[in-house]
DSSP file (Angstrom, degrees, kcal/mol; ACC not computed):
  #  RESIDUE AA STRUCTURE BP1 BP2  ACC     N-H-->O    O-->H-N    N-H-->O    O-->H-N    TCO  KAPPA ALPHA  PHI   PSI    X-CA   Y-CA   Z-CA
    1    1 A M              0   0    0      0, 0.0     2,-0.4     0, 0.0    22,-0.2   0.000 360.0 360.0 360.0 142.9    0.0    0.0   -0.1
    2    2 A I  E     -A   22   0A   0     20,-3.4    20,-2.5    82,-0.1     2,-0.5  -0.816 360.0-140.4 -94.0 131.0    1.2    3.5   -0.9
    3    3 A R  E     -A   21   0A   0     84,-0.5    86,-2.4    -2,-0.4     2,-0.4  -0.836  21.3-174.5 -94.8 125.6    0.9    6.1    1.8
    4    4 A V  E     -Ab  20  89A   0     16,-2.6    16,-2.8    -2,-0.5     2,-0.5  -0.983   9.9-160.7-124.9 126.7   -0.2    9.6    0.6
    5    5 A V  E     - b   0  90A   0     84,-2.8    86,-3.2    -2,-0.4    14,-0.1  -0.947  12.7-167.7-110.7 129.7   -0.4   12.7    2.7
    6    6 A L        -     0   0    0     -2,-0.5    86,-0.1    12,-0.4    12,-0.1  -0.753  28.4 -98.0-108.7 158.5   -2.6   15.6    1.5
    7    7 A P    >>  -     0   0    0      0, 0.0     4,-2.2     0, 0.0     3,-0.8  -0.323  42.5-105.1 -67.3 158.7   -2.9   19.1    2.6
    8    8 A A  H 3> S+     0   0    0      1,-0.2     4,-2.3     2,-0.2     5,-0.2   0.885 119.1  54.6 -59.0 -40.6   -5.8   19.9    5.0
    9    9 A H  H 3> S+     0   0    0      1,-0.2     4,-1.9     2,-0.2    -1,-0.2   0.848 110.8  45.9 -61.0 -35.5   -7.9   21.7    2.3
   10   10 A L  H <> S+     0   0    0     -3,-0.8     4,-1.9     2,-0.2    -1,-0.2   0.839 111.7  52.2 -77.1 -37.6   -7.7   18.6    0.0
   11   11 A R  H  <>S+     0   0    0     -4,-2.2     5,-2.6     2,-0.2     4,-0.4   0.939 109.5  49.9 -62.5 -43.7   -8.5   16.3    2.9
   12   12 A T  H ><5S+     0   0    0     -4,-2.3     3,-1.0     1,-0.2    -2,-0.2   0.913 110.2  49.6 -59.2 -46.3  -11.5   18.4    3.6
   13   13 A L  H 3<5S+     0   0    0     -4,-1.9    -1,-0.2     1,-0.2    -2,-0.2   0.826 115.7  42.2 -70.2 -28.3  -12.7   18.3    0.0
   14   14 A A  T 3<5S-     0   0    0     -4,-1.9    -1,-0.2     2,-0.1    -2,-0.2   0.297 110.2-122.2 -97.7   7.1  -12.3   14.5   -0.2
   15   15 A H  T < 5 +     0   0    0     -3,-1.0     2,-0.3    -4,-0.4    -3,-0.2   0.941  68.0 126.2  52.9  51.5  -13.9   14.0    3.3
   16   16 A I      < -     0   0    0     -5,-2.6     2,-0.4    -6,-0.1    -1,-0.2  -0.894  45.8-153.8-130.1 166.7  -10.9   12.2    4.7
   17   17 A S        -     0   0    0     -2,-0.3     2,-0.1     2,-0.2    -9,-0.0  -0.997  60.5  -1.3-135.8 145.0   -8.7   12.5    7.7
   18   18 A G  S    S-     0   0    0     -2,-0.4   -12,-0.4   -12,-0.1     2,-0.1  -0.343 106.5 -13.4  81.4-163.3   -5.1   11.4    7.9
   19   19 A E        -     0   0    0    -14,-0.1     2,-0.4    -2,-0.1   -14,-0.2  -0.507  60.3-131.7 -79.1 151.5   -3.1    9.5    5.3
   20   20 A V  E     -A    4   0A   0    -16,-2.8   -16,-2.6    -2,-0.1     2,-0.5  -0.855  14.5-150.7 -97.3 139.7   -4.6    7.9    2.4
   21   21 A L  E     -A    3   0A   0     -2,-0.4     2,-0.4   -18,-0.2   -18,-0.2  -0.973  20.2-174.1-114.2 122.5   -3.6    4.3    1.7
   22   22 A L  E     -A    2   0A   0    -20,-2.5   -20,-3.4    -2,-0.5     2,-0.5  -0.934  26.6-138.4-124.4 139.6   -3.7    3.4   -2.0
   23   23 A E        -     0   0    0     -2,-0.4     2,-0.5   -22,-0.2    -2,-0.0  -0.847  29.3-171.1 -87.2 125.6   -3.3    0.2   -4.0
   24   24 A V        -     0   0    0     -2,-0.5     2,-0.3     2,-0.1     9,-0.1  -0.981  11.2-145.2-126.5 122.3   -1.2    1.2   -7.1
   25   25 A D        -     0   0    0     -2,-0.5    11,-0.1     7,-0.2     2,-0.0  -0.607  62.0  -3.1 -84.4 144.4   -0.7   -1.3   -9.9
   26   26 A G  S    S+     0   0    0     -2,-0.3    -2,-0.1     2,-0.1     0, 0.0  -0.298 115.8   4.9  78.4-160.2    2.5   -1.3  -11.8
   27   27 A A  S    S-     0   0    0      1,-0.1     2,-1.0    -2,-0.0     5,-0.1  -0.227  72.8-121.7 -63.7 142.5    5.5    1.0  -11.3
   28   28 A I        +     0   0    0     50,-0.1    50,-2.7     4,-0.1     2,-0.3  -0.753  54.8 142.9 -92.4 100.2    5.2    3.6   -8.4
   29   29 A T  B  >  -E   77   0B   0     -2,-1.0     4,-2.0    48,-0.2     5,-0.2  -0.828  66.3 -99.1-129.8 171.9    5.5    7.0  -10.0
   30   30 A Q  H  > S+     0   0    0     46,-0.5     4,-2.8    44,-0.3     5,-0.3   0.943 123.2  50.4 -54.2 -47.6    3.9   10.4   -9.5
   31   31 A R  H  > S+     0   0    0     43,-2.5     4,-2.8     1,-0.2     5,-0.2   0.920 109.6  47.9 -64.7 -42.9    1.5    9.7  -12.3
   32   32 A S  H  > S+     0   0    0     42,-0.4     4,-1.8     2,-0.2    -1,-0.2   0.830 113.7  48.0 -73.8 -25.5    0.4    6.2  -11.1
   33   33 A I  H  X S+     0   0    0     -4,-2.0     4,-2.6     2,-0.2    -2,-0.2   0.933 114.6  45.9 -78.2 -41.6   -0.2    7.6   -7.5
   34   34 A L  H  X S+     0   0    0     -4,-2.8     4,-2.9    -5,-0.2     5,-0.3   0.934 111.9  51.2 -63.1 -44.7   -2.2   10.6   -8.8
   35   35 A D  H  X S+     0   0    0     -4,-2.8     4,-2.2    -5,-0.3    -1,-0.2   0.938 113.2  44.7 -50.9 -50.8   -4.2    8.5  -11.1
   36   36 A A  H  X S+     0   0    0     -4,-1.8     4,-1.9    -5,-0.2     5,-0.2   0.886 113.7  50.9 -62.8 -36.6   -5.1    6.1   -8.3
   37   37 A L  H  X S+     0   0    0     -4,-2.6     4,-2.7     1,-0.2    -2,-0.2   0.939 112.2  45.4 -69.0 -43.9   -5.8    9.0   -5.9
   38   38 A E  H  < S+     0   0    0     -4,-2.9     7,-0.2     2,-0.2    -2,-0.2   0.815 111.5  53.2 -70.2 -29.2   -8.2   10.7   -8.5
   39   39 A A  H  < S+     0   0    0     -4,-2.2    -1,-0.2    -5,-0.3    -2,-0.2   0.899 115.4  40.0 -68.2 -38.5   -9.9    7.4   -9.3
   40   40 A R  H  < S+     0   0    0     -4,-1.9    -2,-0.2     1,-0.3    -1,-0.2   0.858 129.9  29.6 -74.4 -39.9  -10.6    6.8   -5.6
   41   41 A F    ><  +     0   0    0     -4,-2.7     3,-2.0    -5,-0.2    -1,-0.3  -0.708  67.5 177.2-127.1  79.9  -11.5   10.5   -4.9
   42   42 A P  G >  S+     0   0    0      0, 0.0     3,-1.5     0, 0.0    -1,-0.1   0.713  74.2  72.0 -54.2 -26.4  -12.9   12.0   -8.1
   43   43 A M  G 3  S+     0   0    0      1,-0.3    -5,-0.1    -3,-0.1   -29,-0.0   0.624  89.9  64.4 -69.1 -10.8  -13.6   15.3   -6.4
   44   44 A L  G X> S+     0   0    0     -3,-2.0     3,-2.3    -7,-0.2     4,-0.8   0.570  71.4 120.5 -83.6 -11.8   -9.7   15.9   -6.4
   45   45 A R  T <4 S+     0   0    0     -3,-1.5     6,-0.1     1,-0.3     5,-0.1  -0.359  81.1  14.0 -58.4 125.3   -9.5   16.0  -10.1
   46   46 A G  T 34 S+     0   0    0      3,-0.4    -1,-0.3    -2,-0.2     5,-0.1   0.392 107.0  90.1  95.2  -5.7   -8.1   19.2  -11.3
   47   47 A T  T <4 S+     0   0    0     -3,-2.3    -2,-0.2     3,-0.1     3,-0.1   0.815  98.5  23.9 -93.8 -34.8   -6.9   20.2   -7.8
   48   48 A I  S  < S+     0   0    0     -4,-0.8     9,-2.5     1,-0.4     2,-0.3   0.754 136.1  12.7-102.1 -35.3   -3.4   18.8   -7.8
   49   49 A R  B    S-F   56   0C   0      7,-0.3    -3,-0.4   -15,-0.1    -1,-0.4  -0.969  92.0 -87.5-142.9 161.1   -2.8   18.7  -11.6
   50   50 A D     >  -     0   0    0      5,-2.8     4,-2.1    -2,-0.3    -4,-0.1  -0.433  34.7-133.9 -74.4 141.0   -4.6   20.2  -14.5
   51   51 A Q  T  4 S+     0   0    0      1,-0.2    -1,-0.1     2,-0.2    -4,-0.0   0.763  98.5  34.9 -69.7 -26.6   -7.4   17.9  -15.8
   52   52 A V  T  4 S+     0   0    0      3,-0.1    -1,-0.2     1,-0.1    -2,-0.0   0.923 129.7  27.7 -96.8 -52.2   -6.4   18.1  -19.5
   53   53 A S  T  4 S-     0   0    0      2,-0.1    -2,-0.2     1,-0.0     3,-0.1   0.660  90.2-139.2 -87.7 -14.3   -2.7   18.4  -19.6
   54   54 A H     <  +     0   0    0     -4,-2.1     2,-0.3     1,-0.2    -3,-0.1   0.705  50.4 148.5  60.9  25.9   -2.1   16.4  -16.3
   55   55 A Q        -     0   0    0     -5,-0.1    -5,-2.8     1,-0.1    -1,-0.2  -0.674  55.9 -98.6 -83.6 146.3    0.7   18.9  -15.3
   56   56 A R  B     -F   49   0C   0     -2,-0.3    -7,-0.3    -7,-0.2     2,-0.1  -0.272  42.4-105.2 -59.5 143.4    1.2   19.7  -11.7
   57   57 A R    >   -     0   0    0     -9,-2.5     3,-1.8     1,-0.1    -1,-0.1  -0.448  29.1-116.4 -67.5 146.3   -0.4   22.9  -10.5
   58   58 A A  T 3  S+     0   0    0      1,-0.3    -1,-0.1    -2,-0.1    -2,-0.1   0.846 111.8  44.6 -51.8 -38.7    2.0   25.7   -9.9
   59   59 A F  T 3  S+     0   0    0     35,-0.1    35,-2.0    34,-0.1     2,-0.4  -0.003  97.0  93.5-104.2  31.5    1.5   26.1   -6.2
   60   60 A V  E <   -C   93   0A   0     -3,-1.8     2,-0.3    33,-0.2    33,-0.2  -0.995  52.7-170.2-123.7 132.6    1.6   22.2   -5.5
   61   61 A R  E     -C   92   0A   0     31,-3.2    31,-2.8    -2,-0.4     2,-0.5  -0.819  13.1-143.7-118.6 151.9    4.8   20.4   -4.5
   62   62 A F  E     +C   91   0A   0     -2,-0.3     7,-3.0    29,-0.2     8,-0.7  -0.980  21.0 179.1-120.8 130.6    5.6   16.7   -4.2
   63   63 A F  E     +CD  90  68A   0     27,-2.1    27,-3.3    -2,-0.5     2,-0.3  -0.959   8.9 162.8-127.2 146.7    8.0   15.4   -1.5
   64   64 A A  E >  S+CD  89  67A   0      3,-1.9     3,-2.1    -2,-0.4    25,-0.1  -0.927  72.6   2.9-154.6 140.8    9.2   11.9   -0.5
   65   65 A C  T 3  S-     0   0    0     23,-0.5     3,-0.1    -2,-0.3    24,-0.1   0.856 129.3 -58.8  52.2  42.8   12.1   10.8    1.6
   66   66 A E  T 3  S+     0   0    0      1,-0.2     2,-0.4     0, 0.0    -1,-0.3   0.633 111.5 119.0  59.0  19.8   12.9   14.5    2.4
   67   67 A E  E <   -D   64   0A   0     -3,-2.1    -3,-1.9     2,-0.0     2,-0.7  -0.890  68.0-124.9-114.0 144.0   13.4   15.3   -1.3
   68   68 A D  E     +D   63   0A   0     -2,-0.4     3,-0.3    -5,-0.2    -5,-0.2  -0.804  31.8 170.5 -76.7 108.0   11.6   17.6   -3.5
   69   69 A L    >   +     0   0    0     -7,-3.0     3,-1.6    -2,-0.7    -6,-0.2   0.264  43.2 111.3-107.6  10.7   10.3   15.6   -6.4
   70   70 A S  T 3  S+     0   0    0     -8,-0.7    -1,-0.2     1,-0.3   -14,-0.1   0.801  82.9  40.7 -58.0 -31.7    8.1   18.4   -7.9
   71   71 A H  T 3  S+     0   0    0     -3,-0.3    -1,-0.3    -9,-0.1     2,-0.1   0.361  89.8 109.2-105.8   8.3   10.3   18.8  -10.9
   72   72 A E  S <  S-     0   0    0     -3,-1.6    -3,-0.0     1,-0.1   -42,-0.0  -0.485  84.4 -88.8 -74.5 149.1   11.0   15.1  -11.6
   73   73 A A    >   -     0   0    0     -2,-0.1     3,-2.4     1,-0.1   -43,-0.3  -0.356  36.0-122.8 -60.0 137.1    9.4   13.5  -14.7
   74   74 A P  T 3  S+     0   0    0      0, 0.0   -43,-2.5     0, 0.0   -42,-0.4   0.732 110.1  49.4 -56.6 -23.3    5.9   12.1  -13.8
   75   75 A D  T 3  S+     0   0    0    -45,-0.2    -2,-0.1   -46,-0.1     3,-0.1   0.434  83.2 115.2 -96.0  -0.8    6.8    8.6  -15.0
   76   76 A S  S <  S-     0   0    0     -3,-2.4   -46,-0.5     1,-0.1   -45,-0.1  -0.504  76.9-103.9 -71.3 134.1   10.1    8.4  -13.0
   77   77 A P  B     -E   29   0B   0      0, 0.0   -48,-0.2     0, 0.0     3,-0.1  -0.205  34.1-128.8 -54.6 142.3   10.1    5.8  -10.3
   78   78 A L        -     0   0    0    -50,-2.7   -50,-0.1     1,-0.2     5,-0.1  -0.482  43.6 -69.6 -88.0 161.3    9.7    7.1   -6.8
   79   79 A P    >>  -     0   0    0      0, 0.0     4,-1.6     0, 0.0     3,-0.9  -0.080  44.5-117.7 -51.4 152.5   12.1    6.1   -4.0
   80   80 A E  H 3> S+     0   0    0      1,-0.3     4,-1.7     2,-0.2     6,-0.2   0.802 111.7  64.3 -65.0 -28.8   11.8    2.4   -2.9
   81   81 A E  H 34>S+     0   0    0      1,-0.2     5,-1.8     2,-0.2     6,-1.8   0.816 104.3  46.1 -61.5 -30.5   10.7    3.5    0.5
   82   82 A V  H X45S+     0   0    0     -3,-0.9     3,-0.8     4,-0.2   -79,-0.3   0.853 110.8  50.5 -77.1 -38.2    7.6    5.0   -0.9
   83   83 A A  H 3<5S+     0   0    0     -4,-1.6    -2,-0.2     1,-0.2    -1,-0.2   0.831 112.5  50.3 -71.3 -27.0    6.8    1.9   -3.1
   84   84 A L  T 3<5S-     0   0    0     -4,-1.7    -1,-0.2    -5,-0.1    -2,-0.2   0.462 114.4-118.8 -87.7  -8.4    7.3   -0.3    0.1
   85   85 A G  T < 5S+     0   0    0     -3,-0.8    -3,-0.2     2,-0.2    -4,-0.1   0.622  85.0 116.2  78.6  10.6    4.9    1.9    2.1
   86   86 A K  S   <S+     0   0    0     -5,-1.8    -4,-0.2    -6,-0.2    -5,-0.1   0.887  78.3  33.2 -78.9 -38.0    7.8    2.8    4.6
   87   87 A E  S    S-     0   0    0     -6,-1.8   -84,-0.5    -8,-0.1    -2,-0.2  -0.887  86.2-121.4-116.9 143.2    7.7    6.6    3.6
   88   88 A P        -     0   0    0      0, 0.0     2,-0.6     0, 0.0   -23,-0.5  -0.422  17.0-125.5 -78.0 160.7    4.6    8.7    2.6
   89   89 A F  E     -bC   4  64A   0    -86,-2.4   -84,-2.8   -25,-0.1     2,-0.5  -0.957  36.0-147.0-101.5 119.6    4.3   10.5   -0.8
   90   90 A L  E     -bC   5  63A   0    -27,-3.3   -27,-2.1    -2,-0.6     2,-0.6  -0.801  15.8-162.3-100.2 129.5    3.5   14.2    0.4
   91   91 A V  E     - C   0  62A   0    -86,-3.2     2,-0.4    -2,-0.5   -29,-0.2  -0.963  22.2-174.7-106.9 123.3    1.4   16.6   -1.6
   92   92 A V  E     - C   0  61A   0    -31,-2.8   -31,-3.2    -2,-0.6     2,-0.6  -0.962  27.2-131.9-127.0 134.3    2.1   20.0   -0.3
   93   93 A G  E     - C   0  60A   0     -2,-0.4   -33,-0.2   -33,-0.2   -34,-0.1  -0.756  35.2-128.7 -81.2 119.6    0.6   23.3   -1.0
   94   94 A A        -     0   0    0    -35,-2.0     2,-0.4    -2,-0.6   -35,-0.1  -0.237  14.4-127.2 -65.3 154.4    3.5   25.8   -1.7
   95   95 A M        -     0   0    0      2,-0.0     2,-0.3     0, 0.0    -1,-0.1  -0.861  24.8-173.6 -96.7 138.8    3.8   29.2    0.0
   96   96 A A        +     0   0    0     -2,-0.4     2,-0.3   -37,-0.0   -37,-0.0  -0.962  18.2 126.0-132.8 149.9    4.2   32.4   -1.9
   97   97 A G              0   0    0     -2,-0.3    -2,-0.0     1,-0.1     0, 0.0  -0.938 360.0 360.0 172.2 168.1    4.8   36.0   -0.8
   98   98 A G              0   0    0     -2,-0.3    -1,-0.1     0, 0.0     0, 0.0   0.429 360.0 360.0-122.0 360.0    6.9   39.0   -1.2
């Protein structure tokens, strides 16, 4: 099982609390995790990535194993610790300001 941590506003939208546990088939990548997340929680479609292009939204970041994976290719394999469920895949709302 893949562990996913969402920011509070997306947990509220999806009516969940705490981590999400997902069954993901095939390679464990950003794309496969987000596909599984959106299939299970359709109300999240378009919130993390664009519905048409599937590009990550500008103010959303992905982290795992203390690394920013936001600019990695969507089909790059994620760290083994994520694939084994030892570490969560974090979806984080970025902060901006001047």
